[in-house]
C-alpha positions as CSV (number, residue, x, y, z in Angstrom):
1,M,39.3,-8.3,25.7
2,P,36.2,-10.6,24.9
3,R,33.6,-9.2,22.6
4,F,30.1,-10.3,22.5
5,V,26.8,-9.6,20.7
6,V,23.8,-9.7,22.4
7,E,20.3,-9.9,20.7
8,A,17.4,-9.4,22.8
9,D,13.5,-8.9,22.6
10,G,10.1,-9.2,24.3
11,G,6.9,-9.2,23.4
12,S,3.0,-9.1,25.1
13,R,0.1,-10.8,23.5
14,G,-2.5,-8.2,24.6
15,N,0.0,-5.2,25.4
16,P,-0.5,-5.5,28.5
17,G,-1.2,-9.1,28.3
18,P,1.1,-12.5,28.8
19,A,4.2,-11.6,28.2
20,G,7.8,-13.1,28.0
21,Y,11.2,-12.0,26.7
22,G,14.3,-13.9,24.8
23,A,17.9,-12.8,24.6
24,V,20.8,-14.6,23.2
25,V,24.7,-13.9,23.5
26,L,26.8,-14.8,20.4
27,D,30.4,-15.2,20.1
28,P,31.4,-13.3,17.1
29,A,34.4,-14.9,16.4
30,T,33.2,-18.2,15.6
31,G,29.4,-17.6,15.4
32,E,28.5,-19.5,18.3
33,T,25.7,-19.3,20.7
34,L,27.1,-18.7,24.0
35,A,24.0,-18.2,26.0
36,E,20.4,-18.1,25.8
37,R,17.8,-16.6,27.8
38,A,14.2,-16.6,27.9
39,E,11.3,-16.1,30.4
40,Y,7.4,-15.9,30.9
41,I,6.9,-12.8,33.0
42,G,3.0,-12.7,33.4
43,V,1.4,-9.6,32.2
44,A,3.2,-6.9,31.2
45,T,3.6,-4.3,28.6
46,N,5.7,-5.2,25.3
47,N,8.1,-2.4,26.3
48,V,8.3,-3.7,29.9
49,A,9.0,-7.5,28.3
50,E,11.7,-5.7,25.9
51,Y,13.6,-4.3,28.8
52,K,13.7,-7.3,30.5
53,G,15.2,-8.9,27.8
54,L,17.8,-6.5,27.3
55,I,18.5,-7.0,31.0
56,A,18.4,-10.6,31.0
57,G,21.1,-10.6,27.8
58,L,23.6,-8.1,29.4
59,R,23.7,-10.2,32.6
60,A,24.5,-13.5,30.5
61,A,27.2,-11.6,28.8
62,H,28.4,-10.4,32.3
63,E,28.5,-13.7,33.8
64,L,30.4,-14.9,30.7
65,A,33.0,-12.1,30.9
66,P,32.5,-9.0,33.0
67,D,34.9,-7.0,31.0
68,A,33.4,-7.8,27.8
69,V,32.9,-5.2,24.8
70,V,29.0,-5.8,24.2
71,L,27.0,-4.7,20.9
72,V,23.5,-5.1,21.8
73,R,21.2,-5.0,18.9
74,M,17.6,-4.8,19.2
75,D,14.4,-4.1,17.0
76,S,13.0,-1.8,19.8
77,K,13.7,1.8,18.8
78,L,12.6,2.8,22.0
79,V,14.8,0.9,24.1
80,V,17.7,1.4,21.8
81,E,17.5,5.3,21.9
82,Q,16.8,5.5,25.7
83,M,19.8,3.4,26.6
84,S,22.2,5.3,24.2
85,G,21.0,8.4,25.8
86,R,19.2,10.1,23.2
87,W,15.6,9.9,24.1
88,K,14.4,10.8,27.5
89,I,12.6,8.3,29.7
90,K,9.2,9.4,31.0
91,H,7.2,6.3,31.3
92,P,7.7,5.4,35.2
93,D,7.7,1.8,34.3
94,M,10.5,2.2,32.1
95,K,13.1,4.4,34.6
96,P,13.9,1.3,37.1
97,L,14.4,-1.1,34.3
98,A,16.6,1.2,32.4
99,A,18.7,1.9,35.3
100,E,19.0,-1.6,36.2
101,A,20.5,-2.5,32.8
102,A,22.6,0.4,32.8
103,K,24.3,-1.1,36.1
104,I,24.9,-4.4,34.5
105,L,28.3,-3.2,32.4
106,P,29.9,0.2,32.4
107,R,28.5,2.4,29.8
108,S,31.8,2.5,28.1
109,Q,31.8,-1.5,27.2
110,V,28.0,-1.2,25.8
111,T,27.0,0.1,22.4
112,Y,23.5,-0.2,21.3
113,E,22.0,-0.7,17.6
114,W,18.7,-0.8,16.5
115,I,17.8,-3.6,13.6
116,P,14.5,-4.3,11.8
117,R,12.4,-6.8,13.4
118,E,13.2,-9.2,10.4
119,K,16.7,-9.4,11.9
120,N,16.1,-10.2,15.2
121,K,14.5,-13.4,14.8
122,H,16.5,-15.6,17.3
123,A,15.6,-13.2,20.3
124,D,12.0,-13.3,19.0
125,R,11.6,-17.0,19.0
126,L,12.9,-17.3,22.5
127,A,10.5,-14.6,23.4
128,N,7.6,-16.8,21.7
129,E,9.0,-19.9,22.9
130,A,8.9,-18.3,26.5
131,M,5.0,-17.3,25.9
132,D,4.2,-20.3,24.8
133,A,5.6,-22.1,27.9
134,G,3.9,-19.8,30.1
135,K,0.3,-20.4,28.3
136,R,0.9,-24.2,29.3
137,G,1.7,-23.4,32.9
138,R,5.4,-24.2,32.3
139,Q,8.8,-22.3,32.4
140,W,11.0,-22.3,29.3
141,E,13.6,-24.6,28.8
142,P,16.5,-24.5,26.5
143,S,16.1,-26.2,23.3
144,G,19.8,-26.7,22.5
145,S,19.5,-25.0,19.2
146,T,22.2,-22.7,18.0
147,A,22.4,-19.7,15.7
148,V,24.9,-19.0,12.9
149,F,26.2,-15.5,12.9
150,D,27.7,-13.6,10.0
151,R,31.3,-15.2,9.9
152,S,33.0,-12.3,8.2
153,A,31.1,-10.0,10.3
154,A,32.0,-11.9,13.4
155,R,36.0,-11.6,12.7
156,A,35.5,-7.7,12.3
157,L,34.1,-7.6,15.6
158,A,36.5,-9.8,17.2
159,A,39.3,-8.2,16.0
160,P,40.9,-5.2,17.7
161,P,39.6,-1.7,16.5
162,A,41.8,-0.1,14.0
163,S,41.8,2.9,16.3
164,G,41.0,3.9,19.6
165,P,41.8,2.1,23.0
166,P,41.2,-1.9,23.4
167,G,38.2,-1.5,25.4
168,D,36.5,1.1,22.8
169,A,33.0,-0.2,22.3
170,A,32.0,2.3,19.9
171,A,34.9,1.3,17.6
172,G,34.3,-2.4,17.8
173,A,30.5,-1.7,17.1
174,A,31.3,0.5,14.0
175,A,33.3,-2.5,12.9
176,V,30.8,-5.1,12.9
177,R,28.1,-2.9,11.7
178,A,30.4,-2.3,8.6
179,A,31.3,-5.8,7.9
180,L,27.3,-6.8,8.3
181,A,26.3,-4.0,5.9
182,A,28.9,-5.4,3.3
183,S,28.4,-9.2,3.6
184,A,25.8,-11.3,1.7
185,A,26.4,-14.5,3.7
186,P,23.6,-15.9,5.9
187,T,23.0,-14.8,9.6
188,A,21.0,-15.8,12.4
189,D,18.5,-13.5,11.1
190,T,17.3,-15.5,8.4
191,L,17.4,-18.9,9.7
192,F,14.4,-18.7,12.1
193,A,11.6,-17.1,10.0
194,E,9.2,-20.4,10.6
195,P,6.1,-19.6,12.6
196,T,6.4,-20.6,16.2
197,A,4.8,-23.9,17.6
198,S,1.7,-22.4,18.6
199,G,1.3,-20.9,15.0
200,E,1.3,-17.6,16.3
201,P,2.9,-14.4,14.7
202,A,5.8,-13.4,16.4
203,A,5.8,-11.2,19.5
204,S,8.7,-8.8,18.4
205,G,7.7,-5.2,19.0
206,G,4.1,-6.0,19.7
207,S,1.0,-8.3,20.5
208,A,1.6,-11.8,19.1
209,A,-2.2,-12.5,19.1
210,S,-3.0,-9.6,16.9
211,G,0.2,-8.8,15.2
212,E,0.0,-5.2,16.6
213,P,3.2,-3.0,17.3
214,A,4.2,-2.1,20.8
215,A,1.9,1.0,22.0
216,E,5.1,2.5,23.3
217,E,7.2,2.0,20.4
218,A,8.7,5.4,19.6
219,P,9.0,6.6,15.8
220,A,12.4,7.1,14.1
221,G,13.7,10.6,13.9
222,A,15.6,11.1,17.3
223,P,17.7,14.0,17.6
224,A,21.4,13.7,17.8
225,A,23.0,12.4,21.1
226,G,24.2,14.7,23.5
227,T,25.7,14.4,27.0
228,G,23.4,12.6,29.4
229,W,19.7,11.6,28.8
230,G,18.3,13.7,25.8
231,P,16.0,16.8,25.9
232,D,12.2,16.3,25.6
233,L,11.7,16.0,21.8
234,G,9.0,18.5,21.3
235,A,6.3,18.3,19.1
236,P,4.5,15.3,18.2
237,A,3.3,13.8,14.9
238,T,-0.4,14.2,15.0
239,L,-2.8,12.2,12.7
240,V,-5.9,14.0,12.3
241,L,-8.2,10.8,11.5
242,L,-11.0,11.5,9.0
243,R,-13.6,8.8,8.2
244,H,-14.7,9.4,4.6
245,G,-18.1,11.0,3.7
246,E,-21.3,8.9,3.1
247,T,-21.9,6.8,0.2
248,A,-25.1,5.1,-1.0
249,L,-24.1,2.0,1.4
250,T,-23.5,4.2,4.5
251,P,-26.9,4.5,5.6
252,Q,-27.8,1.0,4.9
253,K,-25.3,0.0,7.1
254,R,-23.8,-2.5,4.7
255,F,-20.4,-4.0,4.8
256,S,-18.2,-2.0,2.5
257,G,-14.3,-2.9,2.4
258,S,-11.8,-2.9,0.1
259,G,-13.0,-5.9,-1.9
260,G,-16.3,-4.6,-2.9
261,T,-17.5,-2.0,-5.6
262,D,-15.5,0.8,-4.3
263,P,-18.2,3.3,-4.3
264,E,-18.2,6.9,-4.6
265,L,-19.6,9.5,-2.4
266,S,-23.3,10.2,-2.1
267,P,-24.6,13.9,-2.7
268,A,-24.6,13.8,1.2
269,G,-21.1,12.6,1.6
270,R,-20.1,15.4,-0.6
271,R,-21.6,18.0,1.4
272,Q,-19.9,16.2,4.3
273,A,-16.5,16.4,3.1
274,A,-17.2,20.1,2.0
275,A,-18.0,21.0,5.4
276,V,-14.9,19.3,6.7
277,A,-12.7,21.2,4.6
278,E,-14.1,24.2,5.5
279,A,-13.8,23.6,9.5
280,L,-10.1,22.3,8.7
281,A,-9.2,25.2,6.9
282,A,-10.8,27.6,9.7
283,R,-8.4,25.6,12.1
284,G,-5.0,26.3,9.8
285,T,-3.2,23.2,11.3
286,V,-3.1,20.6,8.7
287,Q,0.3,20.6,6.8
288,A,-0.2,17.3,4.7
289,V,-3.2,15.2,3.5
290,V,-2.9,11.7,3.0
291,S,-5.4,9.1,1.7
292,S,-6.6,5.4,1.4
293,P,-6.7,4.4,-2.2
294,L,-10.4,3.9,-2.1
295,R,-12.7,6.4,-3.9
296,R,-14.5,7.2,-1.6
297,C,-11.5,8.6,0.6
298,R,-9.8,10.0,-2.3
299,E,-12.7,12.2,-3.0
300,T,-13.1,13.4,0.6
301,A,-9.4,14.0,0.8
302,Q,-9.3,16.1,-2.6
303,A,-12.3,18.2,-1.3
304,V,-10.3,19.0,1.6
305,A,-7.0,19.1,-0.1
306,D,-8.5,21.7,-2.6
307,R,-9.3,23.8,0.0
308,L,-6.3,23.6,1.9
309,G,-3.9,23.9,-1.2
310,L,-2.2,20.9,-0.5
311,P,-1.6,17.6,-2.6
312,V,-2.9,14.4,-1.5
313,A,-0.6,11.6,-1.2
314,I,-2.1,7.8,-1.1
315,E,-1.1,5.3,1.4
316,E,-1.9,1.9,0.5
317,G,-2.0,0.8,4.2
318,L,-4.8,2.9,4.9
319,R,-7.6,1.0,3.1
320,E,-10.7,-0.5,4.5
321,T,-10.8,-4.4,5.7
322,D,-11.5,-6.5,2.7
323,F,-14.6,-8.6,4.1
324,G,-14.6,-11.2,1.3
325,A,-18.0,-12.6,0.4
326,W,-20.0,-10.1,3.0
327,E,-19.4,-7.3,0.9
328,G,-22.4,-5.5,0.3
329,L,-24.5,-7.2,3.0
330,T,-25.9,-5.8,6.0
331,F,-24.9,-7.6,9.3
332,A,-28.4,-9.5,9.4
333,E,-27.7,-10.8,6.0
334,V,-24.5,-12.2,6.9
335,R,-25.7,-13.7,9.9
336,A,-28.4,-15.4,8.0
337,R,-25.9,-16.6,5.3
338,F,-22.8,-17.4,7.2
339,P,-23.7,-17.7,10.9
340,D,-20.8,-19.8,11.7
341,D,-18.0,-17.6,10.2
342,L,-19.9,-14.3,11.4
343,Q,-19.6,-15.8,15.1
344,A,-15.9,-17.2,14.7
345,W,-15.2,-13.4,13.4
346,L,-16.9,-11.9,16.4
347,D,-15.0,-14.1,18.7
348,S,-11.3,-13.8,17.5
349,P,-9.2,-11.0,15.8
350,K,-7.7,-13.7,13.8
351,A,-10.9,-15.1,12.2
352,A,-11.7,-13.9,8.6
353,P,-14.8,-13.1,6.8
354,T,-16.2,-15.6,4.3
355,G,-14.4,-16.0,1.0
356,G,-10.7,-14.9,1.6
357,G,-11.4,-11.6,3.6
358,E,-9.0,-10.1,5.9
359,S,-9.0,-10.8,9.7
360,F,-8.8,-7.9,12.1
361,A,-5.3,-9.1,12.8
362,T,-4.0,-8.7,9.4
363,V,-5.6,-5.4,9.0
364,T,-3.8,-4.3,12.6
365,R,-0.6,-5.1,11.0
366,R,-1.0,-3.1,7.8
367,V,-2.6,-0.3,9.3
368,S,0.3,-0.3,12.0
369,A,3.0,-0.2,9.4
370,A,1.2,2.5,7.6
371,R,1.2,4.4,10.9
372,D,4.9,4.1,11.4
373,R,5.6,5.4,8.0
374,L,3.4,8.4,8.4
375,V,4.7,9.3,12.0
376,S,8.4,8.6,10.9
377,A,7.7,11.0,7.6
378,H,5.8,13.6,9.5
379,A,7.7,14.1,12.9
380,G,6.2,17.3,14.5
381,R,3.8,18.0,11.8
382,T,0.0,17.6,11.7
383,V,-1.7,15.2,9.0
384,L,-4.9,14.8,8.1
385,V,-5.4,10.9,7.3
386,V,-8.4,10.2,5.2
387,T,-9.6,6.6,5.9
388,H,-12.2,4.1,7.0
389,V,-13.8,3.0,9.9
390,T,-11.8,-0.1,10.7
391,P,-8.4,1.8,10.3
392,V,-9.6,4.5,12.7
393,K,-10.8,2.4,15.3
394,T,-7.4,0.3,15.2
395,L,-5.5,3.4,15.4
396,V,-7.4,4.7,18.3
397,R,-7.4,1.2,19.8
398,L,-3.7,0.9,19.7
399,A,-3.2,4.3,21.3
400,L,-5.2,3.5,24.2
401,G,-3.7,0.1,24.5
402,A,-7.2,-1.2,24.3
403,P,-7.9,-5.0,23.5
404,P,-9.1,-6.1,19.9
405,E,-12.6,-6.5,21.3
406,S,-13.2,-3.0,21.7
407,L,-13.4,-2.4,18.0
408,F,-17.0,-3.5,18.4
409,K,-17.7,-1.2,20.7
410,M,-16.7,2.1,19.0
411,E,-19.2,3.9,16.8
412,L,-17.9,5.9,14.2
413,S,-19.9,8.3,12.0
414,A,-19.4,9.4,8.5
415,A,-17.0,12.6,8.3
416,S,-16.1,12.2,11.8
417,L,-12.8,13.4,13.3
418,S,-10.5,12.0,15.6
419,A,-6.8,12.7,16.3
420,V,-3.5,10.8,17.8
421,A,-0.6,12.7,18.7
422,Y,2.4,10.2,18.8
423,Y,5.2,11.7,21.1
424,A,8.9,10.2,20.7
425,D,9.0,8.8,23.9
426,G,6.4,6.3,22.9
427,N,3.2,7.9,24.3
428,A,0.2,9.0,22.7
429,S,-2.8,11.2,23.2
430,V,-6.1,10.5,21.9
431,R,-8.9,13.2,20.9
432,L,-12.2,12.4,19.6
433,L,-15.0,14.6,17.7
434,N,-17.5,11.9,16.7
435,D,-20.3,14.2,15.7
436,T,-21.0,14.9,12.3
437,G,-24.3,17.1,12.5
438,H,-22.3,20.5,12.6
439,L,-20.6,19.3,9.5
440,R,-23.7,18.8,7.3
């Protein structure tokens, strides 16, 4: 009975936005690329593109051998868990796609495995090639390249399983996973780390234009597998987002990021922090406190943590944007000194402030990674996250699926509260409280 590895991916430059998928079928016995599939699919979300990549990969495997045992490897936790039957499918766009994928091969022949994004480079590259082609008004065409799969893992997958019937997909998949873990030989995952021809970041798991993760990508921590579709996963991980209290720079509306003087709270800021502490203590829902490493956030977080009797954990990914040479300047001063750089920054999330600052695309990737760590570590809990203007706006924007330019359309007061609840099926809900008048 043939055994294949299918690796699939999809991405959207905007989420929703111009989207495409990529899939590759590998022969684990030889490391040979047996089939590649990629397509630009127009405007769609990341998860729709990922599912379409899965469907294309399974169809390609079916065309090669309808009786094949297939190990599907993807970096979408959502798709892997839903197709494995451990997570319930709630989104109406996902249900027909999952049903379509499930009909291609018998369930007994397919096993799913989640892999990190950096280990899905081949499919990721194909998805980006498809989106690049779509941007030029063309269809994707195969490049003729091949991937080199780990040979020792390939032999393990090709060999009959030590136990179980010849068609036991789970046994075959377990063998290849063990071989992959034990081997240090180069794999396909390490061969395509170069940027795409367009110079845009890889699309896997999120918007290639901004580097953000998929808005529907679910966190780790799924329950054990059961029969059929899994049950509702219950309470979400809720991040209560608190912007730090005022500093001397806040009322003057000066750029104050992670590359400046790291100011302390002003007297007004300390009063705001104390008021927030009392308000949150009265609610009694916060179970953990996490802070940006910058002083104004640590002071705000400590005021709340002391009131709640909790420790403060530091998350480096929550720091504010580095505004480079703009640190300490007002918007008008930046426009007068660096007009071209400022306009470029306003026009594109990839543009960085003068003097080596961070672009919003870079900040989005950093904040998204921090979010994923927090959601994974605090499933079902309520966590106070003390951070800055840009990280708060970014988290809200991603939860809403809003475009990068929406950052300039949000007003966020000092010591204001927002909250995002992240559900295991990938959905998120946002609550806003942007009025600090009652906290002074």
